[in-house]
N, C-alpha and C positions, 0 to 999 in steps of 0.2 A: 796780576789783578785778575781781583776773582770774575766769574764767568754768569753771563747775565741769563735768563730768561729766554729763551729763541735762539740764544747762540748755537754753534753747529760744531762739531768736534768730529772727526769726521763724519761719518753716516748719521750719529747720532745728535738727537734735537734737546739737550738743558733745560731740565724742569726748573729744579730749586735749587738751593745749598739745603745738604743737610748734617754738615758736619764736616769740623775739621782735626787732625793730631801732627802728630810729628811728621809726616811723609810728606805732607800737602791737605785738600781742604774735596771734602764728596760730594757729591751732585748727584742727583736725583736727571734720569734721561730716558729719552725715549729710544727705542730699535725699531726705525717704523719697517727695516721689511723685516722683523718676526713680529711684531706688535706687539712687543714689551714693554718693561721698563725694565734699566738698568743702575745699577753702581757705576759712576766715574768718579776713580781716588785719583787729581791732575795732581802729580811731583811738586815738590820745590824747583825750584831754580834750580838752586844747586845740587840737588841730583839732576839735571838735564842736562847742566852745564860739562857734566863730570863726564869726557866719553867711555873713557875705563870703568868709570863704574854702571853706566847706561852698558854698555856691553854684557857686565855682566851679572846686570839685573836682566836684560832679554835672554841672557841664558836659562838663568836660574830661573823662571820665568816657564821657561816651556818646559820643565819639571812637574811647577806647581801647577801649572794646565791642565797635566793629568791627574789631577787629585778628583774623584770621582765619588764624593761620601755624602749620605744626607743631613750630616751633622759639619760640613764643610763647607761656606761657603765657595761659589766655583769660580775660578777666576775663567774670563770666558775669552781675552784679546788683550792687545795694547792699539793705543792710537798714541800719535805725535802731535802738538800742538805748536805756536811758532815759538814758545819758550821754554814747554817743559814736557810732560812724556803722561803718560794716562795707564790705568787698569781700569780695562774691561769688566766689571765683579757682576754677580747676581746679586740681583736685590733683598733684600732681607729685610722684610717688615718686624715691627719689634723694638720694645725693648734692646738696651744692655744689658750682663748679669752688673754691672757696675751701678746702674738705674737700679737696679729691685734691691741692693745691698746702701743702697741711698736710705731705701726706707728701714732696713734694720737688721738683724740677721732671719734669713729662712731655715724655718724648719727643719726638721732633718725628712720626715718625708715629701719637702719637698726639693729637700738638696741632694739627697743622694740619687735620686733620678736625672737630674739638672749633670751632677758630678760622672754618673756615667755617662752620660752621653762623650763629653768632652771627652771620655778615654776610654770611647768607642773612637774620636773622631783620632785625636793621638796614635792610637793601636794602628789604625787602616794607615794617615801617615808615616807613623816610624819602619811598617812593613814596608815604600815605599822608598825606604833611607831618605826621608824629609822631616828635620825637625823644627820647630815652630820656633824658637831662643825668642818667642814676648808675647808668651802665654799671659792673659791679666783680665781682669773681666768685662776692661774694655771694650776688650775683640772676644766678645762670645757675646752671641746675640740671643733672646729666648723671645720667637716667634708667638705668635696670638694661638695655634694649635699645640702647644708644646713641647718642640721640636726647636733643643738647640743647633744652633751654627755657629763653629769657631771661624772665626776670620783674621786673615793677614798670614798665611801656613807661609814660613819659609822667607817673610818680605823683610825682618830683620837683618839677612844673611845675605840676601839680594841688592841692598840698598846703603848695610852699613862700611863707613869708609873709614875717614878722620874727622878727630875728636869736637866734639861739637859743645855749645853749653845744657846743659842742664841745673834747675833751679829749686824742684819740689821731690817729695817721692813719689810720686804717681807721674813724675817726668816724662815727656815723648822716649820714643825709641834713643835708649842713648849709644856715645859712640864717642870712647875716651878716654881709651890710649893714646901713645903717640908713637903706636908703629901697626901696622895692619898684620902683624902676626898675631899680635896679641890683643885683637878689637872686644872690647866689652860691647857689648850689643842685650841687648833688653829691656826690661824696664824697671827698675829700681828693687822698688819694693818685692818684688816677684823675681827677681835673679839668680840663680842656685852662688853658691859659694865661690867655685869655678869661672865660675862666668863674670862674679864682680871680680874678681883678680885677673881677667882678660887672660883667660888660659882657653885653649879648643876646646870646646862642649858637644856632648853628645845629645843621644837618646834621654841619657838621666837629667839633663836639665831640664826639659819640657816634663819633667817627673816628681822634680823640684817645685816646679810651678804650680803644676795640679796639684802637691797635698796644700801650699801656700794657697792659694784658691780654694780650696774647698773649707781648712780653717778661717777661711775670714764668711763663707757661707755662713757655718755652724756660728760663728762666734758673734758678725758683725765686726771686728773690726781686724787691720792687716796685722799679722806675723810679726813685721819688721818696718819701722817709720823713723823717723826722722822730720827734721824742721827741713832739712837741703837735703840732694841726692845723695851727697859725699856722705851726710849720719845715717842717714838710712844703708848703704852699700858697706860701712865700716862698721856696724851693724849684725849686717847680713856672713860677714868674714869673720867677726870675732865673738859673736852671742852665740851661745846654745838656743834652739827654740824652744820656747816655753809652751805646754800646751796647753796649762792648768786652765784658761780660762773658757775650753771647752766644756758644753754645755752638760749638767750631770750624768741626761739620760743616753750622750754616745755612745751606742752600742761599745762593749771592749774590741769588736772585732775593726772594728773605726777607727778607734784612737789606734789601734799596734797599727792598722795601714800607715795614718798620718804620723806617726815615728818612724815608720819605717822611709816615707818619701821623702825629708826631710829631714834625711840624715846627711851629714855634713861629707864625711868622708861616703864621696860617691862607690867606692867602692865597695860598702854597706848598706847605699842605698837598695832602692827597691831598681832592678835590674826592668824589670817591661812594665808598661802599661797597663796592659793587657792581664797583670793579677790583679790591677786596681781595678778594673773591671770585672773581675771575677768575685774577687770578693766584695764588690757593693752587692753585685745581680747577687750572691747567695745571702748579704744581711736582709736586703729585700724579699727574698724568699723564704726567710726562716721562720717557720710555725711557731714562734714564741711576736712575732709581729702581723703575723695573720691571729691569735690569737688576739693580739687587741683591739684589732680593726671589728672582730667578732662582737665581742665586751665592750666597743661602745654602740651597738646597734642597740635598737630598740627592744625592749625582754619579749619574750614570749606570750601571745596571746592568751589570753585564757581560754579554757576547754569549753565553754558557752563558745566563744564566736568561732574557736578551732573545729566545733560542730558546725555551724550555720555554714561556715566558705565549702565544708566538704557537702551539703545538701546543694551548694550551687554550684561545686564541681562538678554534679550529676549534670547538672545540662549546661554546665558555657569553658570552653577553653580555657577563658581567661583568667575563669576561677580556678581548673586544677589545674592550672601551671603556680597559682601561688597555693599551693599544698606543695611543691619542690621550694619553697624558700622553707618549711614547713619541716621537710625534710632535712635542710641542711642546716637549721637550727634546731635540733634535736633530734636526742636518738631514741625512737620506737623502743614500747615495750616488748612490743614483736614485731618479729623481721616477717614480714612478706614484703612481698612485690607490690608496684605501684605504676599503673598506667597512663600517662597524659598522653595529651595531642598536641603536638605542634605545628602549628600552620607555618607556610612560607608566608615572607612580603608580601601587600595588597597586590595583586596582578604582579602576581611575581610567581617562576618554577622554580624548586629546586634544583641543584645541582649536587654533585660530591658534598659529602657529610662527616664531622669530625668532633667527635665530644673530647673534649682536653682532657688532661690524663688527674685534675680534681675531681673532677665530675659538676663542675659550678656551668660551667659555659659552651655551649656547639657552636661552632664556626662550618659556615657550609657557603656553596656559589648561588648564587639567586640569577636567575634574568629576570630584567624591571622593563618595560618599552623597548627590548630589542640590548639593554645594555649589561652582561655581567658581571658582578663583581663580587668580594669575598664579603660574606657576615660575620657577626659577631651575635651572640643573642644567651647573657645571662638563665640559667635557667629559674631563677627566681624575680623573671623580668619577664612581661606580657610587650616588650620593645625588642626590635633586634637594629643593633646599629651597622650600617653602608660604610664598610672601613675603605675612603677614598685613595685615590693610585694603584686600585688592588683590579682595575678594569681588564678581564676578558682572562680571570683565575681559576683555574680548576686546582682540583684533585690537595686540598688543604691536609697540614698534619701538624701539630702542637710541639713545643718543646715539653721537654719533660717536668716544668716547674709552673709551665699553665701562662707562661708570659710573653710568649714569642708563636706565631706563627708563622712557617714554610708555604712556599704556594707552586706555581708554574705560569707566568704570564709571560708573553711577548717573547714569547722560545726563551727563557731565561728560567732558573731557579731562586726565587728572591725570599726576604725573610722581613714580619714587619712588628712590631707589636698588636696586640689583641686589642691590647685600650686604647690602640688607632697613632698615628707619625708617620713619615715616609715612610718608603718601603725598602729596603734595601737588595741591591742584585747580589747573587752569589757565586752565579755560574751559568752555562749555559746551556739549554736543554730547550731542543727545540719539539716536544710536543712529550712536555714528561707524562711519565705515570707511575706516581706516589713517591714518596718522600718518608724518613723517618729520622728521629733524634735521638742519640743520647743525651745519656746522666752526662760523661767525659765529650760534651758540646761534638761530636762526631755526627754529622749528615750523610744517610748516603740515600741516593737517588734514583731514581730509572729514566737517564735525557732525554728516551726516542722511543719510541717501541720496537725497531728494531734491533736495540742494541742491549750490553750489557747492564751492569751496574758501576755508579760513583760514587766515589768519596771526597769527601773536604772536611774543613773544622767549619764550626757555627759561624769562626767570626768572619768568614770569606777568603782562605786560605786558598790558594791554585786546587780547582777540583781533578782527581787522577781515578783513571780507572780503577775499578774495584774487580770486576768477575770479567770474565768472556765468555760468550758463547759458543757452545762444544760441537761442531762442522758434527761431527759423527753422531751425534743425537739429535741431530736436525733442528735444533733449537733458534728460534729465532727473538727472543726478548725472554730476558729480567724482568722482571716490574714489580711492585705491590709492595717493599719493602718493608718487614717492621724488627726492629729491634728486639731482642731475649733480656731481661733483667740485670746478665751479667755482661752487658755491653759488648760484648765481646763475639758473641751471635747471633744471626739475624735471622729471619724467615721470610721469603718470598714466592712468588709465585713462578714457574718456567714454562713459555711454552712453546710447545712443539707439535708437528702436524701427528706425530709418531704417539700415539696413546701412553703406550709402555713407557718413555717419556716428560710427558708433559707433566705438571700438579703441582701440590708445594714441597718446598724445597727448607733444610735448616741448613744453614753455612756456616764458617766464623771469617773473621775479619783479617784471617792467617789463612786462610787456606782456597785453595781455591773450586774444589770440587764441593757440592753439597751432596748431601743426603734427603731421597727422597721421604717426603712423611708419609702425605695423600697422594691421593689421583685425581682429588676434586680439580678442577677448574674456577679457580676465583681468587681472590684478594686473598688476605687474612688477617683476622685482629689474635691478640694473647695476650688473656687477662691471669693478673697474677690471686694467689689466695694468703691469706694469713697463713695457711699452715693445710699442709699436701700438695697434689699436685695440682698445677692450673690449666687453664680450660682455653685450646684453640677454637676460634668460629670462624669459621666460614660458609660457603652456599652449595649445597646438593640440591638439584633438583626445584628449586623455588622455594628451598627451605633453607631456614638458618640455622645450622645445628652448634651443637657444643662435643669438641673433643677430648679429653682428658691426656693431659701433657705435662709430661715429668722436662722443666727445664736443666736440669742439673747436668741432667742424666743423660739429654735429649730425644728422651723416646716417648713412645705411645704409653699410656696407662690404664685403658679401658675402654668399651663402649662408646660410639660419637652418641646424642641424646639429642631429638627438635625441640631449639630454643623458639624460631617464631615460622610459623608460614605463609608464601606467595610474599617474601618480602624480592623487592625489585634487585635485578639482575639486569646485567648486558653481556651478551654473549662475546659479543665484538671486540669488548674491549677485557671481558672477564673478570667481569669485577660487579662485585653487591653494593649495594647501598645499604651499610651502616659500618658503626662503629662503636667501641666500647671502651670505659673507663675504669681501670683499677680496684674502683672503690663501689664498682654495684651499677653502673649508671650502661644503656642501653640503650643506641635512639638508632633508629630506621626508617626504612622511606620504604611503606608497604604494598607500593607502586614503584618507581622509580622513575626517572625516566629515559620516556623511548628516545632510541636514538635508529629507530627506522624511520626511512625518508622515502621519499619518492621523488623521481626524475620528474621538474614541473618547467614549461615554457612558459616565459614573458615577455610581456614587451618594454619599450625602455620607462612606458610608466608603471610600473608593477602590475597591470593588468593580466591576470592569467588565460596562458591560451591554451593550455590542456596540458593531458598528464604524457609521461612515456614509461614503460614497463612497468613493474612489478611496485607498489607499496612497502612490499618486506623486506628484509635484510638492509645494507647500510652501504652509501655509494658513495665512491670517492673524485676527485680527477676526471672528471667529464670531457673527452675530444672528440670535436666532431670530424669524421671522416673529411675531405678535401672538396668532393661533391656533394657533402651537408646529409645525404643519403642513411648514412647510420653513425652508432656514439657509441666507439670503447670507453669501460668504466673499469674502476677498480671494487671488489664486492666482496666481502664477508661473508666466507659460508659455512655450511654447517660442519666442516671440517675443521673451523679456529683458523682458519687459513682465509689470504686473499687470494682474487684469483682478479682474472680479466677478464669480462665478459664483452660482445659487440651485439647492441640493442638494432634490428633495420626500423628508422624512425617513421618508414609509412604504414608498417604493419602492426608494430611495438612487439615483435617476438622478440628474444634473447639468445642468445646462444655463448655456447661457455670456449674461452678460447686456448686458456691453458689449463693445463691438468693435473701440474707435477704437485705433489704436495708441500710443496716449500710456501711460500709467500712469494706472489708476480701482481706485482705492482707498476704505477706508473706507463700508461701505456701513452706512446706520442706516433701519429701515424706520417708516413714517413709524405713528403707534400705530392708523389703521382697517386698515392694511397693504395697500393701497390705491396705496402708491409707496414708490420709496426714494431717500434721498438720498443722495449719497455724492458723492468728492473728484475730481475730474482732470487729467493738466498736459498737457490737449490743445492752450492757447494756454499754455505755458510750463510757469509754476507751477499749485501747485495750489492749482484754484477748485472753489468750492460748482457740486455739480447737482443734479438732480431730473430723474426720469423714471418712471413708470408701473409697476407690478413687472408687468403682464403681459407687458413688455420691447417693446409697439406705440410705436408713435410717435418720437418725437425730441426728446432729451432738453432740459430748460428749466435753459440757465444761470442760476442762484441768484443767485451775486454775484460778480462777478470784483476782482482783488485785486494788487496791485506784491508783493503777501509773501503764502509759500505756507499755503495755510486747508484744515481740513478741519473735518466733521461730526462729532462724538460721541453726542448723544441731542435727543430728538425729544419735546418734553414731551408729556402724556396725551390734555392738551384739544386739544394738537392747533398752537398759535398760535405756541408755539417752536420752534427748532431750537440745540442751544446748538454750538457749534465753536471750533474751536483756533485759532488766527494765531501764526506764527510769525515775532516782529518782530525787527530788527536789534541794537534797544538795549533789549527787558524779554524776549523773550527767548520760551516758547513763554505766551501768556495764554487764555484763556479770554473767547468774545466770547457772544451771544447775539442770534439775526435774527430778530424777529416775522416771521414770515408771510402778514399782513395786514397792511392801509394803506401809508404811503412806502416798508416794510423798510429803516430804517434803524436797524443794527445798534448793538448798547450793551455797551460793556465791562464784566462781569461782575467777574471777577480782572485785576488788569494791575499787574507787580510787578515786578522785576532776578530773579526767581524761575520755575521752569518751574511750569506750571499744565494737567492736562491728566485727560485722562480722565473729564471732566461728566457728571455722571447726574443727571436732577430726578429725584426723591422720587415714587413712585405722586397723593401732591394734589398735584404742582404746585410744595413751597412751601420744598424742600429742594435744594438741588444739592449733592451727593458730586463728589470731584474728589481727584488726589495732585496732590504739590507737593515741591519738593525746598528749599521755602526754609532749614532748617536746616542740608542741608548731604548729608544725607538723604531719600529720595521717603518720604511720611507719609499715606494718606487720611486729610482731613477733610470737616467735613459745614458748611454752611453758609447762611443762610439766604436764598428767593429770592421774589425780588430783591432783589442785596444788601442787607443794611440793618444790620449790624454783628453780631457775635457769634461765632465759630465753635472746633469740636469737633474735636479729633483721635479718630482712629478706632482706625487701627494702631498696633500696635507693635512697635516693631526694623524697619521699614521695611514697606513699601505699597503696593499700585495698581489702578488698573483695578476700579475701584469699582463691585456692582451690587447694586441693590437686588431684594428679595423684592416679591410682585406687591399683599402688602400696608401694606409700606411698614415691617416691625415686625423686617425683617432685614439686615442689607448684607454683600455678601461682597468678597473681594478677594483677589488675589493677593500673598501674603507675598514677602519678599526669598530667602528661601531660598527660592522658588516651590510651597509649600503654600495650597491656599485655604482662604482662614477665615472663620470666623461671626463675627459678630457682633449680641445684639440690640441694637435700638433703640426709641427712643419719640418720634413727628413728630407730638406735641398741639402745643399754646400754645408750649411750651420743648420743644429740642432733649434727648434725654439719650439715653446709651449704654451698652452694657454689655461685658462683657470679653472680650476678641479668643477665639477660641476653633477651634486650627487642625481639618480635616476629613480632608485625604488629602493628599500629597504630587505632586506632576507633575511630567511630564516636557518639561516647555514646552519649547523650546527658546530663546528670546529673549522677555522679559515684555510685546513688542508684540504677539505672538499670539493671545494673554494667553485668556480664553475666554467661553459663554457660559451662562448656567443657568436651568432652567425656571422658570415663573411660581410656581410650589408651593415653589421652593429644593428639590428632592429629588432633580431629575436633574442632571449638570453635561455640558457639550460641552465638547472637551479636543485642541485640535492636540495628538497624542501620537508623537513620533520612533519610528520605524520601526526603526533601526538598534540593535545591541545596544549594550549597556551599557561593554562592552570594544573600546578599540582595537586593534591590531597595532601595533609598534613602528615609531619612523620611522625612518629607514636618514639616516644619515649619512654621508658622500663626501670623506676628506681629499685634498685635490690634484686636484679634479674637473680642471684641466683639464690634467691627464698626459697628452700622449699626442696634444692636439690639433695639426694642421698648420699651420702661421699662416706 
């Protein structure tokens, strides 16, 4: 019996029926716990009454629930009703591909992006050893934003069993064989021949169905059809596919791809759907297609109009940008450099900037109303587009075809189409420091400040370490990688407190040791030239320099020369605000965002109460002493390393606490205020150290490890030190170190997610921390020692929790950089109230976080001293004009 509006299925409230299929009926329902709508597929009773089939289905559903991809509708859970089982799924709004095809064939330029996204979904699932088995237009949704969502992954395998009736070529999922060993699963018109014969299937059955769906998109007709399912199946098994109906304008590469997808002999069929994705991406990026688009654009303006535009450009930024249109639509008679102003979005400040390889668009991060996002601006347009889903983005980098952007956010490295769409997470990157993307589909990125580089495939295959820090050189960071044209070598900046070892290096993908090219403390760009050596661009003494460089011989080829003066530079990050394309487009920020900050006191309403210390430098990790008379802080010094400083709060006088040339970070006071635990890289990676708070005596090595670790908190009874550990297999984990006895460390949380920010409750019975296990960072509380049970404290993102001294309130930093308070009860059980935002901070990066007094009334926050509005960036077209070569 159909469910009625208002009926309950578990915790879900049914809204209305939205569809029906061969497996059951689909309803829109409301999830009151998370405040969202979901799709609930109530299975037919024939499935639910078969205990063996349902048991197999539940086992399969556990695998399907692990699929997490922007082009796959997520399976959220299982529910049981009186007579049947139900699937709880992501609700995807929009028509199906079948609905779209009802209006006729789809133009090539619309069909190929759809097919590419279907291929990405299948590629991801196949990498997880999951085969769809029932790919068809009715199982593909098209959202209003142009995002494709593939539905019902693997459900045919999960539910298929005994024979059932089928009366049309587009019948429900079929199961027509007489034995389980030879089940026929799928829909007749889209079945692979081996599937139609009841033979075992693998991912090549999905490749066949993909080809059939792509053919139908381009032609508006099915590759195989019949009056009954039996006739259709017979045609699939007996007839060769006829591709003659393809439109005349179908590219040869797509014709070849289709022929390989619908090869009856699966040994000769395309073996990997990833090959189909690559073929489509290459076709979408071919110059012939770009030329066709340009040819369809309006003709060049007459000379009088161009002269008028040039006159207006002298007095208006908008008209100056219009010159970029002319630059990209015609070849100037005389090569000369043209400078334009690129203002940030209204009431926003610029972050890192990256120009696309084709020189047509600029990507940048910008903070507007306290919200940082990734933006893209075509240089022949006056408007920039914010990309939804890129909150807290940093350090964007382009794919070589200028279609995708890589970026860092929420402790991950991600990619997104530059035209918009859902971002896709590629790998963990707790605090990314740059990435680069080769023509061979390889991404190199710096996952964190104190680490080497990592490598992964752009398709999202598991990241692997690429470089390791050399302790003999006291290297403490490899960052800002840039591929050279051969795709086998790359540049990066190597940081070390030893001047003779830090600088710009060139590495090979197959080599562990790099060659030092320059001693400059900067990121670097490489610009390829049509003939002769190319150029390295880097910062030296606030100026942007160009250094001739032979990328084939991997050697400097001349003397550097100045390209621009007073370019934005952040010494604490060794990063300059510039980017360049290979066709002569240079973008730089003349000022750059300043990360200098001032430690500032605020009350609960966000009112400024006063400042602490100097407004010069970058301050992270403030930690109040137990008597609240001093604050320990890590500060970036002139030697480009972190050191710990103590500031007397009554006098505002700072004193340096650590002096080693390596990085000293993460200060944590002992509960009696006599000692400070911290992390230091003096032995290569960050390890745990201890020092008397007066500064007297030598540091004590608490624990040495082959992987990076740093302290988080010290329990009130003095018995335990909580610390994080960055493991190559389990990301960032939480551990506790007993400070007496054998000092054998004990894991508190060790999962594939990143657990960080651990804080003991005042009574020592609970641990607050943040984790990104759900895809977004949230604050949780668990018993200590770990004994089961967990409570989510934050809502819509949060991290870096702090307890009030009496344990009745928790504070954390929300995703929108507001400090939030939550009432809690820590008796025999844990109880949590509703989060209450207190005030918005201007913390430059969440890692800086904040300190709070024991009574919860005052907050010490690192606050940027720069203004909220940055000046325009500079765009230089044909910047190499006039260079004497």
